[in-house]
C-alpha positions as CSV (number, residue, x, y, z in Angstrom):
1,X,127.6,64.7,115.6
2,X,128.5,65.8,112.1
3,X,125.1,64.8,110.8
4,X,123.4,66.8,113.5
5,X,125.5,69.8,112.5
6,X,124.5,69.4,108.9
7,X,120.8,69.1,109.9
8,X,121.0,72.2,112.1
9,X,122.8,74.1,109.3
10,X,120.2,72.9,106.7
11,X,117.4,73.9,109.1
12,X,118.9,77.4,109.6
13,X,119.4,77.8,105.8
14,X,115.9,76.7,104.9
15,X,114.4,78.9,107.6
16,X,116.4,81.9,106.3
17,X,115.2,81.2,102.8
18,X,111.6,81.0,103.9
19,X,111.9,84.2,106.0
20,X,113.5,86.0,103.1
21,X,110.8,84.8,100.7
22,X,108.1,86.1,103.0
23,X,109.8,89.4,103.3
24,X,110.2,89.7,99.5
25,X,106.5,88.8,99.0
26,X,105.1,91.2,101.6
27,X,104.2,94.4,99.8
28,X,103.6,97.6,101.7
29,X,100.0,98.0,102.5
30,X,98.5,101.1,101.1
31,X,95.4,102.6,99.6
32,X,95.1,103.8,96.0
33,X,95.8,107.5,95.4
34,X,93.4,108.9,92.9
35,X,94.2,111.4,90.3
36,X,90.5,112.5,90.0
37,X,88.0,112.6,92.8
38,X,85.2,113.1,90.3
39,X,86.1,109.9,88.5
40,X,86.5,108.0,91.8
41,X,83.2,109.3,93.1
42,X,81.4,108.4,89.8
43,X,82.7,104.8,90.1
44,X,81.7,104.6,93.7
45,X,78.1,105.8,93.0
46,X,77.8,103.5,90.1
47,X,78.6,100.7,92.5
48,X,76.0,102.2,94.9
49,X,78.6,103.0,97.5
50,X,80.0,106.1,99.2
51,X,83.5,107.3,98.3
52,X,85.7,107.1,101.4
53,X,88.7,109.3,101.4
54,X,91.5,109.0,103.9
55,X,93.6,112.0,104.6
56,X,97.0,110.7,105.6
57,X,100.4,112.2,106.5
58,X,103.8,110.6,105.7
59,X,105.3,108.9,108.8
60,X,102.0,109.2,110.9
61,X,101.8,106.0,113.0
62,X,98.0,106.6,113.6
63,X,97.5,106.8,109.8
64,X,99.3,103.5,109.4
65,X,97.0,101.8,111.9
66,X,93.9,103.3,110.4
67,X,94.9,102.3,106.9
68,X,96.3,98.8,107.6
69,X,94.0,97.6,110.3
70,X,90.7,99.1,109.3
71,X,90.5,100.7,105.8
72,X,92.4,98.2,103.7
73,X,90.6,95.2,105.2
74,X,87.3,96.9,104.7
75,X,88.2,97.7,101.1
76,X,89.2,94.1,100.4
77,X,86.4,92.4,102.3
78,X,83.5,94.7,101.4
79,X,84.8,96.0,98.1
80,X,84.4,99.6,99.3
81,X,85.5,102.6,97.3
82,X,88.4,104.0,99.4
83,X,91.2,106.3,98.2
84,X,93.9,108.2,100.0
85,X,95.1,111.8,99.7
86,X,98.2,113.1,101.4
87,X,98.8,116.1,103.5
88,X,101.6,118.3,102.5
89,X,101.8,116.6,99.1
90,X,102.2,118.7,95.9
91,X,101.0,115.8,93.8
92,X,98.3,116.9,91.3
93,X,94.7,115.8,91.7
94,X,91.4,116.9,90.2
95,X,88.7,117.8,92.7
96,X,85.0,116.9,92.5
97,X,84.4,119.6,89.9
98,X,87.3,118.5,87.8
99,X,89.5,121.4,88.7
100,X,93.3,120.8,89.0
101,X,94.7,121.3,92.4
102,X,97.2,119.5,94.7
103,X,96.6,117.1,97.6
104,X,97.6,119.7,100.1
105,X,95.5,122.5,98.6
106,X,92.5,120.1,98.5
107,X,92.9,119.0,102.1
108,X,93.2,122.7,103.2
109,X,90.0,123.6,101.3
110,X,88.2,120.8,103.3
111,X,89.5,122.4,106.5
112,X,91.2,119.1,107.6
113,X,94.0,119.7,110.1
114,X,94.3,116.3,111.7
115,X,95.7,113.1,110.3
116,X,94.2,110.6,109.9
117,X,90.8,112.0,108.9
118,X,88.4,109.8,107.0
119,X,85.7,111.5,104.9
120,X,82.6,110.0,103.3
121,X,81.4,111.6,100.0
122,X,78.3,111.1,98.0
123,X,76.7,112.8,95.0
124,X,78.2,116.1,94.0
125,X,81.1,115.7,96.5
126,X,78.8,116.3,99.5
127,X,79.8,114.7,102.8
128,X,77.3,112.1,103.7
129,X,78.5,111.3,107.2
130,X,80.4,112.9,110.0
131,X,84.2,112.9,109.5
132,X,86.3,110.5,111.5
133,X,89.1,112.7,112.7
134,X,92.2,111.5,114.5
135,X,92.9,108.2,116.2
136,X,90.3,107.0,118.6
137,X,90.6,104.2,121.2
138,X,91.1,101.1,119.1
139,X,88.1,99.4,120.8
140,X,85.8,102.0,119.3
141,X,87.5,103.1,116.0
142,X,86.1,100.2,114.0
143,X,82.6,100.8,115.3
144,X,82.7,104.5,114.6
145,X,84.0,103.8,111.1
146,X,81.3,101.1,110.4
147,X,78.5,103.4,111.7
148,X,79.6,106.3,109.4
149,X,80.0,104.0,106.4
150,X,76.5,102.6,106.9
151,X,75.0,106.1,107.4
152,X,76.7,107.4,104.2
153,X,75.9,104.3,102.1
154,X,72.2,104.6,103.1
155,X,72.1,108.0,101.4
156,X,73.4,106.9,98.1
157,X,70.6,107.0,95.5
158,X,69.6,103.6,94.3
């Protein structure tokens, strides 16, 4: 009986250590936040890709799903140029012309009112595909996203 107690106790302790280790290793999934859209766009075009910009809002559950289940996997698997800008943020950013602004001012200048919104930019900061605004039915979101990426990438000059 004593040996069974020790084995159970050891099992519980080992399980707790493994669980704690996994939690410590798991980093929050996020997209890079650029300080210069012009620089990010130049890098994307150099790689012959469109620049994908996700407009996010702190605490938005739909943003989290869009980011973690669609955009981050696409970025990792297809090496896409994807950055995030944040609604209501006063963080500084340079727009496509190199002008200093804030995330919130930039998003307002684009007329974006819904989070998440995904935009697809090509040469000169021109939108190369229709925006993906809001959260669609999960069965179709990935398809809509893929279609827009393909359409936008097809317009990048080789």
